[in-house]
C-alpha positions in Angstrom: -8.1 9.7 14.5 -5.7 7.6 12.4 -8.6 5.7 10.9 -10.6 8.9 10.2 -7.6 10.5 8.5 -7.0 7.4 6.4 -10.6 7.3 5.4 -10.4 11.0 4.3 -7.2 10.3 2.4 -8.8 7.4 0.6 -11.9 9.5 -0.2 -9.6 12.3 -1.6 -7.5 9.7 -3.5 -10.6 8.1 -5.1 -11.9 11.6 -6.0 -8.6 12.6 -7.6 -8.4 9.3 -9.5 -11.9 10.0 -11.0 -11.2 13.7 -11.8 -7.6 13.6 -13.0 -5.6 10.6 -11.8 -2.8 10.5 -9.2 -4.8 9.3 -6.2 -1.9 7.1 -5.1 0.1 10.2 -4.2 -2.4 10.7 -1.4 -3.3 7.2 -0.3 0.3 5.7 -0.2 1.8 8.5 2.0 -1.3 8.3 4.2 -0.7 4.6 4.8 2.9 5.4 5.7 1.9 8.1 8.1 -0.6 5.6 9.7 2.4 3.5 10.7 2.2 0.9 7.9 5.7 -0.4 6.9 6.8 0.8 3.4 6.5 -2.4 1.5 3.2 -3.3 3.1 1.9 0.2 2.6 2.7 -0.1 -1.1 0.9 -3.4 -1.4 -2.1 -2.1 0.6 -2.3 0.9 -1.7 -2.6 -1.5 -4.7 -5.3 -3.3 -2.9 -7.2 -0.1 -2.1 -7.0 1.0 -5.8 -8.4 -2.3 -7.2 -12.2 -1.7 -6.9 -11.8 1.6 -8.8 -10.0 -0.1 -11.7 -12.7 -2.7 -11.9 -15.7 -0.4 -11.8 -14.0 2.0 -14.3 -13.4 -0.9 -16.7 -17.1 -1.8 -16.6 -18.0 1.8 -17.4 -15.8 1.9 -20.4 -16.6 -1.6 -21.7 -18.6 -0.5 -24.8 -15.6 1.7 -25.9 -13.1 -1.1 -25.4 -15.0 -3.9 -27.1 -13.8 -3.1 -30.6 -10.3 -3.9 -29.5 -11.3 -7.3 -28.2 -8.8 -9.1 -30.6 -5.9 -7.5 -28.7 -7.3 -8.1 -25.2 -6.2 -11.8 -24.9 -2.5 -11.2 -25.6 -2.4 -7.9 -23.6 -4.2 -9.6 -20.7 -1.8 -12.5 -20.6 1.2 -10.1 -20.6 -0.4 -8.0 -17.9 -1.0 -11.0 -15.6 2.4 -12.6 -16.0 4.5 -9.4 -15.7 2.3 -7.8 -13.0 3.1 -10.9 -11.0 6.8 -10.5 -11.7 6.6 -6.9 -10.4 4.8 -8.0 -7.2 7.4 -10.7 -6.7 10.2 -8.2 -7.0 8.5 -6.0 -4.3 8.4 -8.9 -1.9 12.1 -9.5 -2.0 13.0 -5.9 -1.2 13.5 -4.9 2.4 11.6 -2.0 4.0 14.9 -0.1 4.4 15.8 -0.6 0.7 12.3 0.2 -0.4 12.3 3.4 1.7 15.3 4.6 -0.3 13.7 3.6 -3.6 10.3 5.3 -2.9 11.5 8.9 -3.4 12.8 8.0 -6.8 9.7 6.1 -7.8 7.5 9.0 -6.6 9.7 11.5 -8.6 9.4 9.4 -11.7 5.6 9.0 -11.2 5.0 12.8 -10.6 7.0 13.7 -13.7 5.0 11.2 -15.7 1.8 12.8 -14.2 3.0 16.3 -15.0 4.3 15.7 -18.5 2.2 12.6 -19.5 0.3 14.5 -22.2 3.5 15.7 -23.9 4.9 12.1 -23.6 1.8 10.6 -25.2 1.9 13.2 -28.0 5.6 12.5 -28.7 5.0 8.8 -28.7 1.9 9.0 -30.9 3.9 11.1 -33.4 6.7 8.5 -33.6 4.7 5.4 -33.2 4.8 4.7 -36.9 8.5 4.1 -36.7 7.9 1.3 -34.2 5.1 -0.2 -36.2 7.0 0.0 -39.5 8.5 -3.4 -39.3 5.4 -5.4 -38.2 7.0 -8.4 -36.5 9.7 -6.4 -34.7 7.2 -3.6 -33.9 4.8 -6.1 -32.3 7.5 -7.6 -30.2 8.7 -4.1 -29.1 5.2 -3.2 -28.1 4.8 -6.3 -26.0 8.2 -5.7 -24.4 7.0 -2.1 -23.6 3.8 -3.5 -22.1 5.7 -6.1 -20.1 8.0 -3.4 -18.6 5.1 -1.2 -17.7 3.3 -4.1 -16.0 6.4 -5.0 -14.0 6.5 -1.4 -12.8 2.8 -1.5 -12.0 3.1 -4.7 -9.9 6.1 -3.2 -8.1 4.7 0.4 -7.6 1.2 1.5 -8.5 1.6 5.2 -8.8 2.0 6.5 -12.4 0.9 3.2 -13.9 -2.0 4.8 -15.8 0.3 7.4 -17.6 2.7 4.6 -18.7 -0.2 2.6 -20.0 -1.6 5.5 -22.0 1.9 5.9 -23.5 1.9 2.2 -24.4 -1.6 2.5 -26.0 -0.6 5.6 -28.0 2.4 3.6 -29.2 0.1 0.8 -30.2 -1.7 3.3 -32.5 -4.9 4.0 -30.4 -6.4 7.5 -30.6 -9.8 7.1 -29.0 -9.3 8.5 -25.5 -12.4 6.6 -24.1 -11.2 3.3 -25.5 -7.7 4.1 -24.2 -9.0 4.9 -20.7 -11.0 1.7 -20.7 -8.0 -0.4 -21.8 -5.8 1.4 -19.3 -8.2 0.5 -16.5 -8.5 -3.1 -17.7 -4.8 -3.7 -17.7 -4.4 -1.9 -14.4 -7.1 -4.1 -12.9 -5.4 -7.3 -14.1 -2.0 -6.1 -12.8 -3.6 -5.2 -9.4 -5.5 -8.5 -9.2 -2.5 -10.7 -9.6 -0.3 -8.4 -7.4 -2.9 -8.3 -4.6 -3.2 -12.1 -4.8 0.6 -12.4 -4.5 0.7 -9.9 -1.7 -2.1 -11.7 0.2 -0.3 -15.0 -0.1 2.9 -13.4 1.2 1.1 -11.7 4.1 2.1 -8.3 2.8 -1.3 -6.5 3.0 -2.5 -4.5 6.0 -6.1 -5.5 5.6 -7.3 -3.3 8.3 -5.8 0.0 7.2 -6.0 -0.9 3.5 -9.7 -1.6 3.8 -10.4 1.7 5.4 -8.5 3.4 2.5 -10.5 1.2 0.1 -13.8 2.3 1.4 -12.7 5.9 1.1 -11.4 5.4 -2.4 -14.6 3.7 -3.5 -17.0 6.5 -2.2 -14.7 9.3 -3.3 -14.4 7.9 -6.8 -18.1 7.5 -7.1 -19.1 10.9 -5.8 -16.4 12.7 -7.9 -17.6 11.0 -11.0 -21.2 12.2 -10.3 -20.0 15.8 -9.8 -17.0 16.0 -12.0 -18.5 18.7 -14.1 -18.4 21.1 -11.2 -14.6 21.0 -10.7 -12.1 22.0 -13.4 -9.7 19.1 -14.0 -6.8 21.5 -14.7 -7.2 22.8 -11.1 -7.2 19.2 -9.7 -4.1 18.3 -11.8 -2.3 21.3 -10.5 -3.1 20.4 -6.9 -2.0 16.8 -7.4 1.3 18.0 -8.9 2.0 20.4 -6.1 1.0 17.8 -3.4 3.0 15.0 -5.1 6.1 17.2 -5.4 5.9 18.1 -1.8 5.5 14.5 -0.7 8.4 13.5 -3.0 10.6 16.2 -1.4 9.6 15.0 2.0 10.4 11.3 1.3 13.8 12.4 -0.1 14.5 14.2 3.1 13.4 11.2 5.3 15.4 8.7 3.2 18.7 10.7 2.7 18.8 13.4 5.4 
């Protein structure tokens, strides 16, 4: 029964990622409910999300290619600081991480709920950052580095932060932004999963069940996305994520 429910959670998480984003709010709690320790559940969630990032990047490649001159620097920053985030996770105990999780989920669900407004605000003020070219470029790379550390440490909400970074960098084409978001997410996940694997921090059994569900759910949702209003999916994710956040606050601090 545990394996079946985890497969369903992965399927729903993959579908939600394809339709609106936020699948980690389903997969990560499911791994915890399956009895996976918090740090390992977080690492296994990143592992389960990786194939979706890679396949999504392939799908958006034609939209991304005109920004290829930025890819090298952004990729290097993603790999280095994604690793830093993964390293930070491995030095945190399960008890400490259990107390951090509610705050991370609250941050992530707020990003998910108000990400569009955040991106609009950042895009409107991005010129201020880009005004002084050298300083603006360094600030942008520092922003990306901080986002990648977060992504290596905790996967949920990474996509919204990356869209905010790309808006700050001056991008406006949503298809290119989604492709670059997935490219950076894939690099962060690859280096994080490699570090977690070396550290023995991935539950390969439960994580692989979730991965299978995520892969099929994402594919089928992409095929039938036009049948389901994305606004309805987003609302459901926000309600579910808020409920899970409240539950984890209760568990950690009651």
